[in-house]
C-alpha positions in Angstrom: 95.2 53.2 0.4 94.1 56.9 0.4 91.9 58.0 3.3 89.3 60.8 3.3 90.5 63.9 5.0 87.2 64.9 6.6 86.0 61.5 7.8 87.8 59.0 9.9 88.4 55.5 8.6 86.8 56.3 5.3 88.7 55.1 2.2 88.5 57.3 -0.9 91.0 55.6 -3.2 92.5 52.0 -3.2 95.2 51.0 -5.6 95.6 47.2 -6.3 98.6 45.7 -8.1 98.3 42.2 -9.4 99.5 40.0 -12.3 96.9 41.8 -14.5 98.5 45.2 -13.8 97.5 48.2 -11.7 93.8 48.9 -10.9 92.5 51.9 -9.0 89.2 51.9 -7.1 87.7 55.2 -6.0 84.8 55.4 -3.6 82.3 58.3 -3.6 79.0 59.3 -2.1 76.3 60.8 -4.4 74.8 63.5 -2.1 75.5 66.0 -4.9 73.9 64.7 -8.1 74.4 67.2 -10.9 77.4 68.9 -12.3 77.1 72.5 -11.1 75.5 71.6 -7.8 78.4 72.2 -5.4 81.1 69.6 -6.3 80.7 66.4 -8.2 84.1 64.8 -7.6 84.0 62.3 -10.5 82.9 64.7 -13.2 85.2 64.6 -16.2 86.8 61.2 -15.2 86.8 57.9 -17.2 85.7 54.7 -15.6 85.9 51.1 -16.7 83.3 49.8 -14.1 81.0 51.7 -11.8 79.3 49.8 -9.0 76.4 51.7 -7.5 75.3 50.5 -4.1 71.7 51.4 -3.3 69.3 53.3 -5.6 70.7 56.6 -6.9 68.6 59.6 -7.8 67.7 59.7 -11.5 69.6 62.9 -12.2 72.8 61.1 -11.3 72.5 58.2 -13.7 73.3 60.2 -16.8 76.4 61.6 -15.3 77.5 58.1 -14.3 76.8 56.7 -17.7 78.9 59.4 -19.4 81.9 58.4 -17.3 81.9 54.9 -18.9 81.8 56.0 -22.6 85.6 55.8 -23.0 86.3 53.2 -20.4 87.8 49.8 -20.9 90.4 51.2 -23.3 87.9 52.9 -25.4 85.5 49.9 -25.8 83.1 51.3 -23.3 82.8 50.6 -19.6 80.0 49.1 -17.6 77.7 49.9 -14.7 76.3 47.6 -12.0 73.5 48.5 -9.6 73.0 46.5 -6.4 70.1 48.1 -4.7 66.7 47.9 -3.0 64.3 50.2 -4.8 63.5 52.4 -1.8 62.9 55.5 -3.9 60.0 53.8 -5.7 59.6 53.5 -9.4 62.3 55.9 -10.5 63.1 56.2 -14.1 66.1 53.9 -13.6 63.9 51.2 -11.9 61.2 51.6 -14.5 63.7 51.1 -17.3 65.0 47.8 -15.9 61.5 46.5 -15.0 59.4 47.6 -17.9 61.6 49.1 -20.7 64.8 47.1 -20.6 67.1 47.5 -23.6 69.3 44.9 -25.1 72.3 46.4 -23.3 70.7 46.0 -19.9 70.3 42.9 -17.8 68.2 42.4 -14.7 69.2 39.8 -12.2 66.4 39.6 -9.7 64.6 40.9 -7.8 66.3 38.7 -5.2 63.9 37.6 -2.5 64.9 36.8 1.1 63.9 33.2 0.7 66.8 32.8 -1.8 69.3 33.9 0.8 70.2 30.9 2.9 71.7 33.0 5.7 68.3 34.7 6.3 66.6 32.0 8.2 62.8 32.3 9.0 63.7 33.3 12.5 66.0 36.1 11.3 63.4 37.3 8.8 60.8 37.5 11.5 63.1 39.4 13.8 64.0 41.9 11.1 60.4 42.4 10.0 59.2 43.0 13.6 60.9 46.5 13.3 59.9 47.2 9.7 56.5 48.9 8.8 54.1 46.5 7.1 53.9 48.4 3.9 57.7 48.1 3.5 57.7 44.3 3.9 57.4 43.4 0.2 60.0 46.0 -0.7 62.5 44.5 1.8 61.6 40.8 1.3 60.9 40.8 -2.5 62.9 43.7 -3.8 59.8 45.4 -5.3 59.6 49.2 -5.6 58.7 51.2 -2.5 56.3 54.1 -2.8 56.0 55.1 0.9 52.7 57.0 1.5 52.0 57.1 -2.3 51.2 53.4 -2.6 47.5 53.0 -3.3 47.3 49.6 -1.7 49.9 49.5 1.1 49.4 45.9 2.1 51.7 42.9 2.2 51.2 40.6 -0.8 51.0 37.5 1.4 47.8 38.8 3.0 45.9 38.6 -0.3 47.7 36.0 -2.3 46.4 32.4 -2.5 47.1 29.4 -4.5 44.7 28.4 -7.3 42.0 25.9 -6.3 39.4 23.8 -8.1 36.1 25.7 -8.1 34.1 24.0 -10.9 31.8 22.3 -8.3 31.0 25.4 -6.4 27.7 26.0 -8.3 26.3 28.5 -5.7 29.2 30.9 -6.2 28.9 33.8 -8.5 31.2 35.1 -11.2 31.8 38.2 -13.4 34.3 39.6 -15.9 35.6 43.1 -16.2 37.5 44.8 -19.1 39.6 48.0 -19.2 40.2 49.3 -22.7 43.6 50.2 -24.1 44.8 52.0 -27.2 48.4 53.1 -26.5 48.5 50.8 -23.5 47.3 47.2 -22.7 43.7 46.1 -22.7 43.1 44.3 -19.5 40.5 41.7 -18.5 39.9 40.2 -15.1 37.8 37.2 -14.1 36.3 37.0 -10.6 34.5 34.5 -8.3 32.3 35.4 -5.3 31.8 33.2 -2.3 28.4 34.6 -1.3 28.4 32.7 2.1 31.7 34.1 3.3 31.5 37.4 1.3 35.0 36.8 -0.2 35.9 37.8 -3.8 38.6 35.9 -5.7 40.5 37.3 -8.7 41.3 34.0 -10.5 42.6 35.1 -13.9 44.1 38.3 -15.5 45.0 39.3 -19.1 46.8 42.4 -20.3 47.8 42.7 -24.0 48.5 45.7 -26.1 48.3 46.2 -29.9 45.5 43.7 -30.7 42.0 44.2 -32.1 38.6 43.8 -30.5 38.3 40.2 -31.9 41.5 39.1 -30.1 40.4 40.6 -26.8 36.9 39.2 -27.2 38.3 35.7 -27.7 40.3 36.1 -24.5 37.3 37.5 -22.6 35.2 34.5 -23.6 37.8 31.9 -22.6 36.4 31.8 -19.1 32.9 32.5 -17.6 31.6 33.4 -21.1 28.0 33.3 -19.8 28.8 35.9 -17.1 28.3 39.7 -17.4 31.3 41.6 -18.4 31.8 45.1 -16.9 32.4 47.8 -19.5 34.2 51.1 -18.6 32.8 54.5 -19.3 34.9 54.9 -22.5 33.2 52.0 -24.2 31.0 54.4 -26.1 33.9 56.5 -27.5 33.3 57.0 -31.2 35.8 56.4 -34.0 36.4 59.6 -35.9 36.1 58.1 -39.4 33.1 55.8 -39.1 31.4 57.2 -36.0 31.1 53.7 -34.6 31.6 53.1 -30.9 34.1 50.8 -29.3 31.1 48.9 -27.9 30.0 48.2 -31.5 33.2 46.5 -32.4 33.3 44.3 -29.3 29.7 43.2 -29.6 30.2 42.5 -33.3 33.2 40.3 -32.3 31.0 38.3 -30.0 31.4 39.9 -26.6 28.0 39.5 -25.0 26.4 40.3 -21.6 28.1 43.7 -21.3 27.0 45.9 -18.4 28.2 49.5 -17.8 30.2 50.1 -14.6 28.7 52.2 -11.9 29.1 52.5 -8.1 26.2 51.7 -5.8 25.3 55.4 -5.9 25.2 55.2 -9.7 28.4 57.4 -10.1 31.5 56.3 -11.9 34.0 57.8 -9.5 37.3 55.9 -8.9 37.9 56.5 -5.2 34.9 54.7 -3.8 36.0 51.5 -5.6 39.6 51.8 -4.4 38.3 52.1 -0.9 36.1 49.1 -1.3 39.0 47.0 -2.7 41.4 48.1 0.0 38.9 47.4 2.8 38.4 43.9 1.4 42.1 43.4 1.3 42.5 44.4 4.9 39.5 42.3 6.1 40.6 39.1 4.2 37.6 39.4 1.8 39.6 39.8 -1.4 42.0 37.2 -2.6 44.1 36.9 -5.7 45.4 33.7 -7.3 49.2 33.6 -7.3 49.1 32.9 -11.1 47.6 36.4 -11.8 51.0 37.8 -12.9 49.6 41.0 -14.5 47.9 41.9 -11.2 51.0 41.4 -9.1 53.1 43.5 -11.5 50.7 46.4 -11.5 49.9 46.5 -7.8 53.6 47.0 -7.0 53.6 50.1 -9.4 50.1 51.5 -8.5 50.7 54.8 -6.6 49.9 58.4 -6.1 52.0 61.5 -6.7 51.0 64.7 -4.9 47.8 63.0 -3.8 46.7 62.1 -7.4 46.6 58.6 -9.0 49.4 58.1 -11.5 47.6 56.9 -14.7 50.3 54.5 -15.8 50.5 50.7 -15.3 47.0 50.7 -14.0 45.0 48.7 -16.6 44.5 45.6 -14.5 44.0 47.8 -11.4 41.1 49.6 -13.1 39.5 46.3 -14.2 40.0 44.9 -10.7 38.3 47.8 -9.1 35.3 47.7 -11.4 34.9 44.0 -11.1 35.0 44.0 -7.3 32.4 46.8 -7.1 30.0 45.2 -9.5 30.2 41.5 -8.6 28.1 41.3 -5.5 25.2 43.1 -7.3 25.5 41.7 -10.8 27.4 38.4 -10.6 26.0 35.3 -12.4 25.8 31.8 -11.1 29.1 30.0 -11.7 27.5 27.3 -13.7 25.3 28.5 -16.6 21.9 27.0 -16.9 22.2 26.8 -20.6 22.9 23.2 -21.7 22.3 21.8 -18.2 20.0 18.8 -18.1 16.6 19.3 -16.5 14.6 16.7 -14.5 10.8 16.7 -14.3 9.0 15.3 -11.3 6.6 12.6 -12.1 3.0 13.4 -11.3 1.7 11.5 -8.3 
């Protein structure tokens, strides 16, 4: 055992001898991240296995990776990260969550409910001293954005289990679509309990690389009689033909389209975000637990330097537009088309 000179009871090097031979474990902190920034003690070394405890800064990951190139007797070493994503969606976190390669494996996120030693009483005691907007990061292992999170609210406050709604004829419904070219096209389906003023997001869809006909078929799979909210770029024209995106969707059979606008007729984003967040806080916006695309995006939806990060926000945009438009433009849940009518007999 080799101890650190500057810190008491801090090991820096441990040598283990076993039947497999001699192994050396070194322990280092990563307060200095790049070669050339003061001293990076492991620069130039070869490692068989690197275990990183807690999320490292992105600029350190490359240096760690290089150390494993010739490890394991030239076959290449390995890296393991055991961490809570407290730094938010760093490049490392994004790679594992959204752009994972064949050489990478994600085990988790590991929720507290999977840890038997964390009883409900212990969880409650811990959370009592943790800010609410950090609860999901701690309990579920989802990325933390701090003040940059657009909707800093615990998921369990807006999540609900799916329920049967076909008999609720007086409720209203609407659809909303957000167009994607080099990113997914997203569609959201909503219900509105007019008596309680509660909006439910009941289904989501996010698919990239398909044509208008495919997205139209998805949009018409539920509430096909209801209006569908179109974003402002629906009238963008194709360079070659001059035809608009709206033309292709309407030709594919997407009917009842209405253009998005706020109550003041503007198309600004922030009023809608405020409306959605206020509904979340008041219990007037609920999301079915089965809306996986929504849950993935809300954990990534954040601001940087005060500005919205336009990435992983397709379902978020469709959600905002649907929530804003539903109270004013929603259709009855059950279409009158095809419903039997009854005439009263004359007295």
